[in-house]
C-alpha positions as CSV (number, residue, x, y, z in Angstrom):
1,X,100.7,133.0,143.1
2,X,97.6,132.1,141.1
3,X,97.4,135.6,139.6
4,X,101.1,135.5,138.8
5,X,100.6,132.3,136.9
6,X,97.7,133.8,135.0
7,X,99.8,136.8,134.0
8,X,102.6,134.5,132.9
9,X,100.2,132.5,130.8
10,X,99.0,135.8,129.2
11,X,102.6,136.6,128.3
12,X,103.0,133.2,126.6
13,X,99.8,133.7,124.7
14,X,101.0,137.1,123.5
15,X,104.4,135.7,122.4
16,X,102.6,132.8,120.6
17,X,100.4,135.3,118.7
18,X,103.5,137.3,117.7
19,X,105.2,134.1,116.5
20,X,102.2,133.3,114.3
21,X,102.1,136.7,112.6
22,X,105.8,136.4,111.8
23,X,107.3,139.6,110.5
24,X,104.0,141.3,110.4
25,X,103.2,143.9,113.1
26,X,99.7,144.3,114.7
27,X,99.2,147.6,116.5
28,X,96.5,146.2,118.8
29,X,98.7,143.2,119.8
30,X,101.7,145.5,120.4
31,X,99.5,147.9,122.6
32,X,98.2,144.9,124.6
33,X,101.7,143.6,125.1
34,X,102.9,147.0,126.3
35,X,99.9,147.2,128.7
36,X,100.6,143.7,130.1
37,X,104.2,144.6,130.7
38,X,103.1,147.7,132.7
39,X,100.6,145.6,134.8
40,X,103.3,143.1,135.6
41,X,105.8,145.8,136.4
42,X,103.6,147.3,139.1
43,X,102.2,144.0,140.4
44,X,104.1,144.3,143.6
45,X,102.6,147.7,144.5
46,X,98.9,146.8,144.1
47,X,96.6,144.7,146.2
48,X,96.0,141.0,145.3
49,X,92.3,141.7,144.7
50,X,93.0,144.6,142.3
51,X,95.7,142.5,140.5
52,X,93.2,139.6,140.1
53,X,90.6,142.0,138.6
54,X,93.2,143.4,136.2
55,X,94.2,139.8,135.1
56,X,90.6,138.9,134.5
57,X,90.1,142.0,132.4
58,X,93.3,141.3,130.4
59,X,92.2,137.7,129.8
60,X,88.9,138.9,128.3
61,X,90.6,141.5,126.2
62,X,93.2,139.1,124.9
63,X,90.5,136.5,124.0
64,X,88.7,139.1,122.0
65,X,91.9,140.2,120.3
66,X,92.8,136.5,119.4
67,X,89.4,136.1,117.8
68,X,89.9,139.3,115.9
69,X,93.4,138.2,114.7
70,X,92.0,134.7,113.8
71,X,89.7,136.4,111.2
72,X,92.7,138.0,109.5
73,X,95.3,135.1,109.4
74,X,96.7,134.1,106.0
75,X,97.5,130.6,104.7
76,X,101.1,131.2,105.7
77,X,100.0,132.1,109.2
78,X,98.3,128.7,109.4
79,X,101.5,127.1,108.4
80,X,103.3,128.8,111.3
81,X,100.5,127.7,113.7
82,X,100.9,124.0,113.0
83,X,104.7,124.3,113.2
84,X,104.7,126.1,116.5
85,X,105.9,124.0,119.5
86,X,102.9,125.1,121.5
87,X,100.4,123.6,119.0
88,X,98.9,120.2,119.9
89,X,100.7,117.0,119.0
90,X,99.7,113.4,118.8
91,X,100.5,112.7,122.5
92,X,98.0,115.4,123.5
93,X,95.4,113.7,121.4
94,X,96.1,110.3,122.8
95,X,95.8,111.7,126.3
96,X,92.6,113.7,125.8
97,X,90.6,111.9,123.0
98,X,91.0,108.3,123.9
99,X,90.0,106.6,127.1
100,X,93.1,104.4,127.3
101,X,96.1,103.6,125.2
102,X,99.4,101.7,125.1
103,X,102.2,103.0,123.0
104,X,103.8,100.2,120.9
105,X,106.7,99.9,118.5
106,X,109.1,101.7,120.7
107,X,108.9,104.7,123.0
108,X,110.6,108.1,123.1
109,X,114.1,108.1,121.9
110,X,114.3,104.3,122.2
111,X,112.5,103.8,118.9
112,X,113.1,102.7,115.4
113,X,111.9,106.2,114.4
114,X,110.8,108.5,117.2
115,X,108.9,110.7,114.8
116,X,106.4,107.9,114.1
117,X,104.1,107.0,117.1
118,X,101.9,103.9,117.2
119,X,99.4,103.2,119.9
120,X,96.7,100.6,120.6
121,X,93.9,102.7,122.1
122,X,90.3,102.4,123.3
123,X,87.2,104.6,123.0
124,X,84.5,103.8,125.5
125,X,80.8,104.6,125.0
126,X,78.2,104.3,127.7
127,X,74.4,104.1,126.8
128,X,72.3,103.4,129.9
129,X,73.8,100.4,131.6
130,X,75.6,99.3,128.4
131,X,79.3,100.0,128.1
132,X,81.1,99.4,124.8
133,X,84.9,99.5,124.4
134,X,86.0,100.2,120.8
135,X,89.6,99.2,120.2
136,X,91.5,101.2,117.5
137,X,95.0,101.4,116.1
138,X,96.3,104.9,116.2
139,X,99.2,105.9,113.9
140,X,100.7,109.3,113.4
141,X,103.7,111.5,113.3
142,X,104.7,112.8,116.7
143,X,106.4,116.2,116.7
144,X,106.3,116.7,120.4
145,X,106.6,120.2,121.9
146,X,110.0,121.0,120.6
147,X,111.6,117.6,121.1
148,X,114.5,117.6,118.7
149,X,114.9,113.8,118.6
150,X,111.5,113.5,116.8
151,X,113.0,115.3,113.8
152,X,109.9,117.6,113.5
153,X,107.7,114.7,112.4
154,X,109.8,114.2,109.3
155,X,109.7,110.4,109.0
156,X,112.5,108.1,107.8
157,X,111.6,105.1,105.6
158,X,111.7,102.6,108.5
159,X,109.2,104.8,110.4
160,X,106.7,104.5,107.6
161,X,107.5,100.8,107.5
162,X,106.6,100.5,111.2
163,X,103.3,102.3,110.6
164,X,102.4,99.9,107.8
165,X,103.3,96.9,110.0
166,X,100.8,97.9,112.7
167,X,98.1,99.0,110.2
168,X,98.3,95.4,108.9
169,X,98.0,94.2,112.5
170,X,94.8,96.3,112.8
171,X,93.5,94.7,109.6
172,X,94.1,91.2,111.0
173,X,92.4,92.2,114.3
174,X,89.5,93.8,112.4
175,X,89.7,97.1,114.2
176,X,89.7,100.6,112.7
177,X,92.7,102.7,112.0
178,X,92.9,106.4,113.1
179,X,95.8,108.2,111.4
180,X,97.0,111.6,112.5
181,X,99.1,113.5,110.0
182,X,101.6,115.9,111.6
183,X,104.5,116.0,109.1
184,X,106.2,118.7,107.0
185,X,107.3,115.8,104.6
186,X,109.2,112.6,104.7
187,X,113.0,112.5,105.4
188,X,114.6,112.1,101.9
189,X,116.7,109.0,102.6
190,X,117.5,106.4,100.0
191,X,118.9,103.9,102.4
192,X,117.0,100.6,102.4
193,X,114.1,100.5,101.9
194,X,114.3,104.0,100.5
195,X,111.9,106.9,101.2
196,X,110.1,106.7,97.8
197,X,109.8,102.9,97.8
198,X,108.4,102.7,101.3
199,X,105.8,105.5,100.8
200,X,104.7,103.7,97.6
201,X,104.3,100.4,99.5
202,X,102.3,102.2,102.3
203,X,99.9,103.7,99.8
204,X,99.5,100.5,97.9
205,X,98.8,98.4,101.0
206,X,96.5,100.9,102.6
207,X,94.3,100.8,99.5
208,X,93.4,97.2,100.4
209,X,93.2,97.3,104.2
210,X,89.7,95.9,104.9
211,X,89.0,98.0,108.0
212,X,87.7,101.6,108.4
213,X,90.4,104.2,108.1
214,X,89.9,107.7,109.4
215,X,92.7,110.3,109.0
216,X,93.0,113.7,110.7
217,X,95.3,116.2,108.9
218,X,97.0,118.9,110.8
219,X,100.2,119.4,108.8
220,X,100.1,117.4,105.6
221,X,103.3,117.9,103.7
222,X,103.7,116.2,100.4
223,X,104.4,112.4,100.1
224,X,105.0,112.2,103.9
225,X,101.3,112.9,104.4
226,X,100.2,110.3,101.9
227,X,102.2,107.6,103.6
228,X,99.5,107.3,106.3
229,X,96.9,109.8,105.1
230,X,94.8,107.8,102.6
231,X,91.5,107.1,104.3
232,X,87.8,106.4,104.0
233,X,87.0,109.7,105.9
234,X,89.5,112.5,105.9
235,X,89.1,115.3,108.5
236,X,91.3,118.4,108.7
237,X,91.9,120.8,111.5
238,X,90.7,124.3,110.7
239,X,94.1,125.8,111.1
240,X,96.0,123.0,109.3
241,X,97.4,122.9,105.9
242,X,97.7,120.1,103.3
243,X,99.9,120.6,100.3
244,X,102.1,119.1,97.6
245,X,105.1,121.1,98.9
246,X,105.9,123.6,101.7
247,X,105.3,127.3,100.8
248,X,109.1,127.8,101.2
249,X,109.8,125.0,98.8
250,X,107.3,126.3,96.2
251,X,108.9,129.8,96.5
252,X,112.4,128.4,96.0
253,X,111.2,126.6,92.8
254,X,109.2,129.6,91.5
255,X,112.0,132.0,92.3
256,X,114.6,129.6,90.7
257,X,116.8,130.0,93.8
258,X,120.2,128.3,93.9
259,X,123.1,128.0,96.3
260,X,121.3,128.5,99.6
261,X,119.4,131.6,98.6
262,X,116.3,132.4,100.7
263,X,113.0,133.3,99.1
264,X,111.5,136.7,100.0
265,X,108.6,136.6,102.5
266,X,106.2,138.1,99.9
267,X,106.9,135.2,97.4
268,X,106.4,132.6,100.2
269,X,103.1,134.2,101.2
270,X,101.9,134.3,97.6
271,X,102.8,130.7,97.0
272,X,101.0,129.6,100.2
273,X,97.8,131.4,99.0
274,X,98.1,130.3,95.4
275,X,98.5,126.6,96.2
276,X,95.1,126.4,98.0
277,X,96.5,124.6,101.1
278,X,94.0,125.5,103.8
279,X,91.2,123.3,105.1
280,X,88.5,125.5,103.4
281,X,90.3,125.1,100.1
282,X,90.6,121.3,100.4
283,X,87.0,120.9,101.5
284,X,85.8,123.0,98.5
285,X,87.9,120.9,96.1
286,X,86.7,117.6,97.6
287,X,89.9,116.3,99.0
288,X,88.7,116.2,102.7
289,X,85.3,115.3,104.1
290,X,85.1,117.6,107.0
291,X,86.8,120.3,109.1
292,X,87.3,120.1,112.9
293,X,87.1,123.7,114.2
294,X,90.0,124.8,116.4
295,X,90.0,127.7,118.9
296,X,91.3,131.0,117.7
297,X,94.9,130.9,116.5
298,X,95.0,127.1,116.8
299,X,94.5,124.4,119.3
300,X,96.9,124.1,122.3
301,X,97.2,121.4,125.0
302,X,95.0,123.4,127.4
303,X,92.0,123.6,125.0
304,X,90.0,120.7,126.5
305,X,86.8,121.7,124.7
306,X,88.6,121.2,121.4
307,X,89.6,117.6,122.3
308,X,85.9,116.8,123.1
309,X,85.0,118.2,119.6
310,X,87.8,116.2,118.0
311,X,86.7,113.0,119.8
312,X,83.1,113.4,118.6
313,X,84.2,114.0,115.0
314,X,86.5,111.0,115.0
315,X,83.8,108.8,116.4
316,X,81.2,110.1,114.0
317,X,83.6,109.6,111.0
318,X,84.3,106.0,112.0
319,X,80.6,105.3,112.5
320,X,79.8,106.7,109.0
321,X,82.4,104.4,107.4
322,X,81.2,101.3,109.3
323,X,77.5,102.0,108.6
324,X,78.1,102.9,104.9
325,X,79.1,99.4,104.0
326,X,76.3,97.7,106.0
327,X,72.7,97.1,105.0
328,X,71.2,98.6,108.1
329,X,69.6,101.6,106.3
330,X,67.2,102.7,109.1
331,X,69.9,102.7,111.7
332,X,72.3,104.5,109.4
333,X,69.7,107.3,108.8
334,X,69.0,107.6,112.5
335,X,72.7,107.9,113.3
336,X,73.3,110.5,110.5
337,X,70.3,112.5,111.6
338,X,71.4,112.5,115.2
339,X,74.9,113.8,114.1
340,X,73.4,116.6,112.1
341,X,71.2,117.7,114.9
342,X,74.1,118.0,117.2
343,X,73.3,115.0,119.5
344,X,76.2,113.3,121.1
345,X,77.5,110.4,119.0
346,X,78.5,108.7,122.2
347,X,74.8,107.9,122.8
348,X,74.7,105.6,119.7
349,X,76.3,102.2,119.7
350,X,77.8,101.3,116.3
351,X,79.9,98.2,115.9
352,X,83.1,98.9,114.0
353,X,83.9,95.3,113.2
354,X,83.1,94.4,109.6
355,X,81.8,91.2,108.0
356,X,83.6,89.7,104.9
357,X,81.1,91.2,102.5
358,X,81.2,94.6,104.2
359,X,85.0,94.6,103.8
360,X,84.7,94.0,100.1
361,X,82.3,96.9,99.8
362,X,84.6,99.1,101.9
363,X,87.6,98.6,99.6
364,X,85.5,99.2,96.5
365,X,84.0,102.4,98.0
366,X,87.5,103.5,98.8
367,X,88.6,103.1,95.2
368,X,85.5,104.9,94.0
369,X,86.1,107.8,96.4
370,X,89.6,108.6,95.1
371,X,88.6,107.9,91.5
372,X,86.1,110.7,91.7
373,X,88.6,113.2,92.9
374,X,90.3,115.9,90.7
375,X,87.7,115.5,88.0
376,X,87.5,119.3,87.5
377,X,91.2,119.9,87.7
378,X,92.0,119.1,84.1
379,X,90.7,120.1,80.7
380,X,89.0,117.5,78.6
381,X,89.4,118.9,75.1
382,X,88.3,115.8,73.3
383,X,85.6,116.2,70.7
384,X,82.3,114.5,71.0
385,X,83.4,111.9,68.4
386,X,86.6,111.2,70.4
387,X,84.6,110.7,73.6
388,X,82.1,108.4,71.8
389,X,85.0,106.4,70.2
390,X,86.7,106.1,73.6
391,X,83.4,104.9,75.2
392,X,82.9,102.4,72.4
393,X,86.4,101.0,72.8
394,X,85.9,100.6,76.5
395,X,82.4,99.0,76.0
396,X,83.7,96.5,73.4
397,X,86.7,95.6,75.5
398,X,84.5,95.0,78.6
399,X,82.0,92.9,76.6
400,X,84.8,90.8,75.1
401,X,86.4,90.4,78.5
402,X,83.1,89.3,80.1
403,X,82.4,86.8,77.4
404,X,85.8,85.3,77.1
405,X,87.1,85.4,80.6
406,X,83.9,85.3,82.7
407,X,81.2,83.5,80.8
408,X,83.3,80.8,79.3
409,X,86.1,80.6,81.9
410,X,84.8,77.5,83.7
411,X,83.9,75.7,80.4
412,X,87.3,76.6,78.9
413,X,89.1,75.4,82.0
414,X,87.4,72.0,82.0
415,X,88.0,71.5,78.3
416,X,91.6,72.7,78.7
417,X,92.2,70.2,81.5
418,X,90.7,67.3,79.4
419,X,92.8,68.4,76.4
420,X,96.0,68.5,78.4
421,X,95.4,65.0,79.8
422,X,94.9,63.7,76.2
423,X,98.0,65.5,74.9
424,X,100.1,64.1,77.8
425,X,98.9,60.6,77.0
426,X,99.6,61.1,73.3
427,X,103.0,62.5,74.1
428,X,103.9,59.3,76.0
429,X,103.0,57.2,72.9
430,X,104.7,59.5,70.4
431,X,107.8,59.7,72.5
432,X,108.1,55.9,72.6
433,X,107.5,55.8,68.8
434,X,110.2,58.5,68.3
435,X,112.8,56.6,70.3
436,X,111.9,53.3,68.5
437,X,112.3,55.1,65.2
438,X,115.6,56.7,66.2
439,X,117.0,53.4,67.4
440,X,115.9,51.6,64.2
441,X,117.5,54.3,62.0
442,X,120.7,54.1,63.9
443,X,120.9,50.4,63.4
444,X,120.3,51.0,59.7
445,X,123.1,53.6,59.7
446,X,120.7,56.5,58.8
447,X,121.2,59.9,60.6
448,X,118.0,61.4,62.2
449,X,119.7,64.8,62.8
450,X,118.2,67.5,60.6
451,X,120.6,70.2,61.8
452,X,118.4,72.0,64.2
453,X,117.2,71.8,67.8
454,X,113.6,71.7,69.0
455,X,112.2,75.3,69.2
456,X,111.5,76.7,72.6
457,X,107.8,77.2,73.4
458,X,106.9,80.8,73.0
459,X,103.9,82.8,74.2
460,X,103.4,84.9,71.2
461,X,104.2,84.6,67.5
462,X,106.9,87.1,66.6
463,X,105.8,89.8,64.2
464,X,107.3,90.4,60.8
465,X,109.2,93.2,62.4
466,X,111.2,90.8,64.4
467,X,112.7,88.8,61.6
468,X,116.1,90.0,60.4
469,X,116.4,93.5,61.8
470,X,116.1,94.3,65.5
471,X,115.0,97.9,65.1
472,X,112.7,98.2,62.1
473,X,111.9,101.9,62.4
474,X,114.7,104.3,62.5
475,X,114.6,107.7,64.2
476,X,117.4,110.2,63.7
477,X,117.9,112.5,66.7
478,X,118.3,116.2,65.8
479,X,121.6,116.0,67.8
480,X,122.9,113.5,65.2
481,X,122.8,116.2,62.5
482,X,125.5,118.3,64.4
483,X,128.9,118.0,62.7
484,X,131.0,117.9,65.8
485,X,132.8,115.5,68.2
486,X,131.4,114.7,71.7
487,X,133.5,113.7,74.7
488,X,132.3,111.1,77.1
489,X,132.3,112.5,80.7
490,X,134.3,109.5,81.8
491,X,137.0,110.0,79.2
492,X,139.7,110.9,81.8
493,X,139.1,107.8,83.9
494,X,138.2,105.2,81.3
495,X,140.1,106.4,78.2
496,X,137.0,106.9,76.1
497,X,137.7,108.5,72.7
498,X,135.7,111.4,71.2
499,X,132.7,110.3,69.2
500,X,131.1,112.0,66.2
501,X,127.6,113.2,67.0
502,X,126.1,111.4,64.0
503,X,127.6,108.1,65.2
504,X,126.8,108.6,68.9
505,X,123.2,109.6,68.4
506,X,122.7,107.4,65.4
507,X,124.4,104.0,65.3
508,X,125.2,103.9,69.0
509,X,121.8,105.0,70.3
510,X,123.3,107.7,72.6
511,X,125.6,105.2,74.4
512,X,129.4,105.5,74.6
513,X,130.9,102.5,72.7
514,X,133.7,102.3,75.2
515,X,132.3,102.6,78.7
516,X,128.6,102.5,78.0
517,X,127.7,105.9,79.5
518,X,124.3,106.9,78.3
519,X,123.6,110.3,76.9
520,X,120.0,111.5,77.0
521,X,117.8,110.7,74.1
522,X,114.4,112.1,73.0
523,X,111.3,110.2,73.8
524,X,110.7,109.8,70.0
525,X,113.7,107.5,69.8
526,X,112.0,105.0,72.1
527,X,108.8,105.2,70.2
528,X,110.6,104.4,67.0
529,X,113.1,101.8,68.3
530,X,111.3,99.9,71.0
531,X,107.8,99.2,69.6
532,X,106.8,97.4,66.4
533,X,106.3,99.6,63.3
534,X,102.9,101.2,62.9
535,X,101.7,99.6,66.1
536,X,101.4,102.7,68.2
537,X,97.9,104.1,68.5
538,X,97.6,107.0,71.0
539,X,94.4,107.7,72.9
540,X,93.0,110.4,75.2
541,X,95.6,112.8,73.7
542,X,93.3,115.8,74.3
543,X,93.0,115.5,78.0
544,X,95.0,118.6,78.8
545,X,97.0,120.0,81.7
546,X,95.6,123.2,83.1
547,X,95.9,125.6,86.0
548,X,93.2,124.5,88.4
549,X,94.5,126.6,91.3
550,X,94.8,129.8,89.2
551,X,98.5,129.9,90.1
552,X,99.9,133.3,89.0
553,X,101.5,133.2,85.6
554,X,101.3,129.4,85.3
555,X,98.6,129.4,82.5
556,X,101.1,131.0,80.1
557,X,103.8,128.5,81.0
558,X,101.6,125.5,80.4
559,X,100.5,127.0,77.1
560,X,104.1,127.5,76.0
561,X,104.9,123.8,76.9
562,X,101.9,122.6,74.8
563,X,103.0,124.7,71.8
564,X,106.7,123.7,72.1
565,X,106.1,120.0,72.4
566,X,102.9,119.5,70.5
567,X,101.5,117.7,73.5
568,X,98.6,118.5,75.8
569,X,100.2,117.0,79.0
570,X,103.3,115.3,80.2
571,X,101.7,111.9,79.8
572,X,101.3,110.0,76.5
573,X,99.0,107.0,76.6
574,X,98.9,104.5,73.7
575,X,98.5,100.9,72.7
576,X,101.4,99.2,70.9
577,X,103.2,95.9,70.3
578,X,106.6,94.6,70.9
579,X,107.5,91.6,68.7
580,X,103.7,91.1,68.2
581,X,102.9,91.2,72.0
582,X,100.1,93.6,72.4
583,X,100.3,96.0,75.4
584,X,99.1,99.3,76.8
585,X,101.7,102.0,77.6
586,X,101.7,105.3,79.6
587,X,104.8,107.4,79.0
588,X,105.9,110.4,81.2
589,X,107.7,112.7,78.9
590,X,110.5,114.9,80.4
591,X,110.1,117.5,77.6
592,X,106.8,118.7,79.0
593,X,107.4,120.6,82.3
594,X,110.0,118.0,83.3
595,X,107.5,115.2,83.1
596,X,105.8,116.5,86.2
597,X,102.4,114.9,87.1
598,X,99.2,116.8,87.6
599,X,95.5,116.1,87.3
600,X,95.6,115.5,83.6
601,X,98.5,113.1,83.7
602,X,96.9,111.2,86.6
603,X,93.6,110.9,84.8
604,X,95.2,109.6,81.6
605,X,97.3,107.1,83.6
606,X,94.1,105.8,85.3
607,X,92.2,105.5,82.1
608,X,95.0,103.7,80.4
609,X,95.1,101.2,83.3
610,X,91.4,100.7,83.0
611,X,91.6,100.0,79.3
612,X,94.5,97.5,79.8
613,X,92.4,95.7,82.4
614,X,89.4,95.4,80.1
615,X,91.6,94.3,77.2
616,X,93.6,91.8,79.4
617,X,96.9,93.4,78.2
618,X,100.1,94.0,80.1
619,X,100.8,97.6,81.1
620,X,104.1,99.4,80.6
621,X,104.9,102.6,82.4
622,X,107.9,104.1,80.6
623,X,109.3,107.1,82.5
624,X,111.3,109.1,80.1
625,X,111.7,111.5,83.0
626,X,109.6,113.0,85.8
627,X,110.4,115.8,88.2
628,X,107.6,114.8,90.6
629,X,104.2,116.3,91.2
630,X,103.4,119.6,89.6
631,X,103.5,122.0,92.6
632,X,101.5,124.8,90.9
633,X,98.4,122.5,90.9
634,X,98.6,122.1,94.7
635,X,96.7,119.2,96.1
636,X,95.1,118.6,92.7
637,X,98.6,117.1,91.8
638,X,99.4,115.5,95.1
639,X,96.1,113.5,95.2
640,X,97.3,111.7,92.0
641,X,99.6,109.7,94.3
642,X,96.8,107.7,96.0
643,X,94.4,108.0,93.0
644,X,96.8,106.3,90.5
645,X,98.1,103.9,93.1
646,X,94.6,102.6,93.8
647,X,94.1,102.2,90.0
648,X,97.4,100.2,89.8
649,X,96.3,98.0,92.7
650,X,92.9,97.3,91.1
651,X,94.7,96.3,87.8
652,X,97.3,94.1,89.6
653,X,94.7,92.5,91.8
654,X,92.7,91.6,88.7
655,X,95.8,89.7,87.4
656,X,97.5,92.4,85.4
657,X,101.3,92.5,84.6
658,X,102.6,96.0,85.5
659,X,106.1,96.9,84.3
660,X,107.9,100.2,85.1
661,X,111.0,101.3,83.2
662,X,112.9,104.4,84.4
663,X,115.2,106.6,82.3
664,X,117.0,109.9,83.0
665,X,115.8,111.6,86.2
666,X,112.8,110.1,88.1
667,X,112.0,111.7,91.4
668,X,109.4,112.5,94.1
669,X,105.7,111.8,94.1
670,X,105.2,109.4,91.1
671,X,108.2,107.3,92.2
672,X,106.8,107.3,95.8
673,X,103.4,106.0,94.7
674,X,102.1,104.6,91.4
675,X,105.5,103.8,89.9
676,X,107.2,102.6,93.0
677,X,104.5,100.1,93.9
678,X,105.2,97.9,90.9
679,X,106.7,94.5,91.7
680,X,108.7,94.7,88.4
681,X,110.8,97.9,88.1
682,X,113.7,98.3,85.7
683,X,116.0,101.2,84.8
684,X,118.0,102.3,81.8
685,X,121.6,102.8,82.7
686,X,121.3,106.5,82.6
687,X,118.5,106.6,85.2
688,X,118.7,108.5,88.4
689,X,116.0,107.5,90.8
690,X,114.9,108.8,94.2
691,X,112.5,110.6,96.5
692,X,114.2,114.0,96.3
693,X,116.9,115.6,94.2
694,X,120.3,116.6,95.6
695,X,119.3,120.2,96.0
696,X,116.2,119.3,98.1
697,X,118.2,116.9,100.3
698,X,120.8,119.6,100.9
699,X,118.1,122.1,101.8
700,X,116.1,119.8,104.2
701,X,118.9,117.8,105.8
702,X,122.0,119.9,105.3
703,X,123.8,116.9,104.0
704,X,126.0,116.7,100.9
705,X,125.2,113.4,99.1
706,X,127.7,111.4,97.0
707,X,127.5,111.8,93.2
708,X,126.1,108.2,92.7
709,X,123.5,108.5,95.5
710,X,120.6,108.4,93.0
711,X,122.2,106.2,90.4
712,X,120.5,103.2,88.9
713,X,123.1,100.9,90.5
714,X,122.3,102.4,94.0
715,X,118.6,101.8,93.3
716,X,119.4,98.2,92.3
717,X,121.6,97.6,95.4
718,X,118.7,98.6,97.8
719,X,116.1,96.6,95.9
720,X,114.2,99.4,94.4
721,X,114.6,98.1,90.8
722,X,115.2,94.6,89.6
723,X,117.7,95.1,86.8
724,X,119.6,97.7,84.8
725,X,119.4,97.7,81.0
726,X,121.4,99.1,78.1
727,X,119.2,101.5,76.1
728,X,120.0,99.5,72.9
729,X,118.6,96.3,74.5
730,X,115.3,97.7,75.8
731,X,113.2,96.1,73.0
732,X,114.8,92.7,73.5
733,X,114.6,92.9,77.3
734,X,111.0,94.0,77.3
735,X,110.1,91.1,75.0
736,X,111.9,88.7,77.4
737,X,110.0,90.2,80.4
738,X,106.6,89.8,78.7
739,X,107.4,86.3,77.7
740,X,108.4,85.2,81.2
741,X,106.1,87.1,83.5
742,X,102.4,87.4,83.7
743,X,99.3,87.6,85.9
744,X,96.6,85.1,86.7
745,X,93.9,86.5,84.4
746,X,95.0,89.4,82.2
747,X,98.2,88.1,80.6
748,X,98.1,84.5,79.8
749,X,101.1,82.3,79.4
């Protein structure tokens, strides 16, 4: 019986290897499978001892063959490895890496989202007679071994919400978080709280969790990975992949496939290789900190040596995070040296609880870690003079901020309190005098009404632009020069009349005068009609988008976009004013590659936030349109989600006022991170907002969504945005926002 079981296991291993290779044929594997079938066919006619010897010989031969195949596997083969039902899952890790655990937040199918598994676990170390139990919070996507109810690890919004809830519990209990990423991507639902909105909240909150976070990436698909994957130490399984989009999705976009067409296998293989999705690629690019070596063709539940290796790497990573924010230099060096020499990390006791000062250092180091990423993934084409001018502006802003808000803050506060007390006392006296004067004049029959009410207190003096004319600078859309009539798409239902193009795109600002339907307008219209005349000063224009992965043919497409639009990237950053209120703005422009975000756009966004913080100005993110993360840049684009979100968090925590305004189509990664984390989000009536477009939802879920699924009104109903604006009222509404909102330090009332 034992030999029969061994032969059956060999058959399963052969079938597994064939699944990994996909449509490719390997002659050695085919010959081995044929030989195995022959041995099993004549098993009844040979002695037990001879059959046992043959099984042993076959095991050795298959092990050698697996090692040989492992040297030849492609990036797409690795994708098939992590998707295979026989590959390890989170439950296997909980059983074999941790000494004890209790699953919380639901179990199996009786769960708010069976794809998200949460466990309170322990790791026990023994050094001599001393035993130390380390409590940790384990979060991760659970795919199971073919369990359909877990939805393949594709997490719904409430699953990510559950993960965030227990990560916050870990922060309160001052215990580390171990996050295991096993997801092809999040489930693109816009039901409350919405996939994009919840991922954005997860990334924002994780940036400030004051406990060590270690993540282990097996299958890291797009924003779903970022929902729990941002960590102080990021490890990756050697056969895993970490990517902005699945190879099939990239192939569908590259091949411009429509209507359920399937991409050819060659294109999928090429996209998988070009996106640089493997562990080696990500380690070389600096997006992970280490690789956990798996057995040939990937780790499976019976590979107990692998679990020992994973346990040691997870413990070492947590030790490094804890020690890096403490002052115990000698102990840290000894621990690092022991790890490099291959000594067991279990023989070194390291406390994972952090002091208040260590927590502050941890959060700062986390910000710095992500800030340093992707620095080589964009082209800085600024001249030396431009770089010097940028550094000068930053230095002067920092100096002014330090003097005004730090050096004289306490003095100014005391003087302000004293002044307010004096003014309040004077006001009581003057109020009594005014009432006495009014009463006396009434008795004498003299009117005290001068025909006007007392002016409302305002925060800023309106500029000359604001007097008389609302839009001081006019911009004529090229579409207004067309001598033709345009029909509103709602004419049949709402009785809208045809409109001359010059009226629609001129006087009416691209909005139907009957029903208010918004036609698309160029980003130049907003520059001319929203901001004060001559107040726009662009900076960092020559930080340019590139092709950091060497994606085939993409260099030419980027160059064409630059020449067509006269821009170097899809992000325009500038300082401006609205009715005299000074602000910093980052605009994602749909004309440039759909407003997609890559390393250059992320870098410009972060630098603009930094300048706004130094200048103590409000920050406006205007989304003329964004198609998401630029897939051709691979992880260089995806990493902008946590990078920019951490920069937004730093700005908001310093007291900044961060406003987001959506227009046209705004989807995917940016909405699910640094845009979606704003507490104040608004949309122009024409906006469509969501995590994934209708085509992607149809492809991933098979569902046909209603026409208004991504409309601004749907986003408003689920709480994603706070209001919907008419395009012609953006300037007035933004002024109102800046007058009524503000942070503690940056934007003073």
